[in-house]
N, C-alpha and C positions, 0 to 999 in steps of 0.2 A: 504494500500500500504506500503510495506517495504521500509526502507531507501535506500537499494541498487537499488530498482526500481526508487525511487525519483532521485537518482543521475544519473541513466541512462538517465532519462528525462532531467535533468539539463545539462549533457554533450551534449546531442543532441541539446539542445537550444544554447549552446555555439558554436557548429559547424555550426548551422544554422546562427547564428549572424555573425560568421567569414566569411562564404561564401557569405552572403548578402553584407557585407561591403568590405571585401578584394576582393570580386569578381569584383566590379566595378573598383577598382583601379588597379587590374591586367589587366582588360580590357583596361583601359586608357593607361597603360604601353605598351600594344600590339599596340594600336592605334598611338603611337608616330611614328611608321614606316608606318602604313597602312593609316592613315588619314592626319597627318601633312605634309605640303609641304616644309617647311623651318624651320630654327632654331627658329624663332619667334613663329611659331605655335606650335612647340614642347614645347617651354617654356610655352605657354598658357595651353597646356594639363597637363604638369607637375604641374603648379600652381593650377589647379583645385583640385588636390589631395594632394598638398604639405602640407596643414595644418592637414590632417586627416589620411594619410596612416599609420603612426606609431601607432596612436591610434587604428586603425583597427586591427593591429597585436596583441593587448592586448587580443583579443578574442582567438587567437591561443594559446598564452602562458597560458591563463587561462584554456582552454580546455585540453592542455597537462598536466598541473599541477593537474587538477581535476582528470584526468584519472589515473595519477601516484598515487594519494592519495586514491581515491575511489576504483579503480580496478587495483591493482598492477600486478596481473597475466596478465590481458589484456595488460597493458602498456609494460610489459617485453616481451611478445610474439610478440606484434605488432612491437616494435622497434628492436627486434632481427631478425624477419622474413623480415621486410621491411627496413632493415638497409640502403641499398644502395639508394633506391629512396628517403627515408626520409633525408638522408645525402645530396643528391643533392638539395632537397628543402631547407634545412637549409642553405647550401652554397649560393644558389640563393638569399634567403632573406637577408643574410648578405651583399652580393655584391650589391643588390638592394638598401638597405638603404644607403650604402656608396655612390652609384652613385647619389642618390638624393641630398646628402649633398655636394658632391665634384664637381658636374658638373659645377657650376658657380664660382668655386674657382679661375679659371684661364681663361683668355679671348681667348686663342688660339682655333681656330676652330677644330683642330685635337683632342685636349684635350676634348672638349665638345662632339664631335662626338663619341669618344670612350665610354664615359660614357652614351651617349644616346643609343648606341648599347647594353651596359650592361643592361640598364633599360628595353629595349625591350625583350631581351632573358631571363632575370631573372623574367620577368612577364609571358612570354609565357610558360616557362618550368614548374614552379609550378602549373600554371593553368591547364596544361595537367596532371601532375603527381598526383595531388589530386584526380582527377577523376579515374585514374588507381588504386590508393590506395583504395578508397572507393568501387570501383567495385570489387576488390578482397576480401575485408572484407565481402561484401554482398554475393558474390558467394561462399565463403569458400576457405580455404587454407589448406595445408598439415600440420595438427597439430597431434602429436602423443598422446599416453595415458598419457604422462608426461606434457602435455600442452606446448610442445616445437615445434617450426616450423621446419620441416624437408625437406622443399622444397628448391628451389634455385631461383635466380633472374629471370631466364627465365620462370619459372612457373607463374610469375606475369604478363607476357606479353601475356595474352590470349585474344581472340577476344572480350569477354564481357567487360573486364577491359579496353582494348584499346578504345572501343566504349564509355565507361564512361569517359575516358580522353578527347575524342573529344567533348563530350557533355559539360563538364565543360569549356573547352577552348572556344568553340563557344558561350556558354551561358554567360560566363563572359565577352567576348568581346562585345557581344550584350548589356549586362548590362552597360558596360563602355561607349559604343557609345551613349546610351540613357542618361547616366549621363553627358557626354560631351555636348550633345545638350541642356541639362537642365542648364548647368553651363556656357555656352559661348554665345557670340553674333556674328552677322555678318556671313560671308561666311563659317567659320568653323562650325558654328551651322547648317547651311543648309546641308553641306557635312556630318556632323555627323548623321543627320537624314537618309540620303541616305545609309550611311554605316550601320546604325542600321538595316534598312530594309533588306539589302543584307545578312548581317551576321545572322540576326534573322531568316530568312527563312532556312538557313543551320542548325542553332541551333534547329529549330522546327522539322526538319526531323530527325536529330540525336537523339534529346531528346525523340521524340515519339517512335522511335525504341528501345531505351534503356529502357524506362519506361515500355513498353509493354513486353519486354523480362524479366525485373525484376518481373513484376506482374505475368507473366506466370510461372516462376520458383519458386518464393518465396512469392508471395503476398497473402493477405487476404482481407476482406472487408474494413478495415481501410486504407491499402495501396492503394486500388482501389480508395477510396474517395480522398486521397491525390494526386493520379495521375491525376484524373479528374480536380481537382483544378489547378494543375500545367499546364495542357494542355490548359484549358480555359484561365488562366491568361496569358500564352504566346501568345495566339491568340489575346487577348485583348491588350496586350502590342504592338504587331505589328500594330493593328488597330489604337491605340492611336498615335504611331509614324507617321503613314500615315496622321493623322489629325493634326499633329503639337502640340499635347498635351503632352509635355515632362514630366510634373509632374505625370500625370496618367500613362504614359508609364513606368516611372522609378518605381513607386509603384507596377505596375503589373509585371514588369520583376523581381523585388525583390520578389514578392509573388511567382513567378514561382520557384525561387531558394529555397525559404522557403519550399514550398510544396514538391519539388523534394527531398530535403535532408530529410525532415520529412518522406517521403515515404521510403527512404532507412533505416532509423532507425526503422520504423514500421515493415519492413520485417525482421529486425534483431531480435527484442525482442522475447523471453527473452535471446537469444544469444547475445554475444558481439563480438565473433569471431568464426564462425562455422568451424568445421573441415570437410574437404572434404574426409578424410579417414574413419572416423567413427563418426556418429552423437553423440555418447556417449562421445567422446573426445572433444566436442566443449566447448569453454569457455562461461559461462553464467553469468548473473547478480549475481547469488548466489555463484558459485564456484570461481569466479574471484574477488570478492569484499573484501574490508577491513573489520575489525571488526565493529560491531554495534557502539561501543564507538567512534571509529575514524570517522565514518560517522556522528554521532551525533555532534561531535565538528565541523566538516566541515560544517554542515548545519547551525550552529550558525554563523560561520565566513562568510559564503556566504550570509546569510540574512542581515548582517551588511554592508559588502563591496560592494555587487552588486548594490544597489541603488546609492551609491556614484559614482561608475564607470559610470553608465548610465547617471547620471546627468552631470558629467563633459564632457562626450563625446557628449551628446546632445547639451550642451552649445557651444562646439567647432563648430559643424555643423551650429548652429544658427549664430554665430559670422561671419563665412565665407560663408554665404548663397548667396551673390551677384554674378551675372554673371560677367565674364571677357572676354576680347577680345584682339586682337593683338595691339590695340591702348593703352592698359594699360601697354604694355611691352616697357620700355625705351631702347634706344640703349645701354646704359651702362649695361643693364642686361646681355648682351652677353660677 
């Protein structure tokens, strides 16, 4: 296996990790409006992800940096062609981080309500747009012989990509509802289970349609195996929610995301960004990669830094593993 193939796999792993982790905290952000009934319950939801949301975004930063260094042609074409949706995602992530930090800085109800609205929308919009972006990458976009994107923003809003956005939005919300049930106690935990079942059924229908469409147009044996794993895991997650087994349900909903994203990358390889105009103009792991020397240096750096990141992030989740409820929220917290 060549180093550019190795880095394609590593970047896929980074995106899988990002969607697994950021997926549930996007979902929790959406649930601050769909599940929480008052300010105290919204505070409980925010507190479930408070210690971990910023660490989850490290996976996105690393994936972007790795793409820039390992596949500069891919990075350049992707960020020029998808400039507007990626800019919207970036602005949402900035506002979202500020909202988490500033919500409790003042006690006024209007102040906190405004930041809660911001948390909801800046969780929902990226959760949808990531699916649209990856749907277009898999489907193929208008890339010319100079590896430049020659389409426009409206070309990105095609039925396949929009269905991909619906899948990520509903799947992340389901993942977040399961995480909420896993991390809370009392009535909010019970309602989180019911919400997970309702959203999970919608996610299952949308995901099944999207994965079958993907397999029919771009799939092979490897992607078919990943699709089967994703579908079985999602059904198992719904069954575990019904039985009140939140731990198993969270593991299986996470496996659904892992398998679904893996399927997308399996359908891509050896392309990194297919051209819908001419297959010969597609960006591949070979024509979009950096020099072998650059990839070799990156491999050594990744081998040293990655275990450290995994250790400190695992430690964070272990320290903040206990359940919380409304009785843990003091009146002064508002």
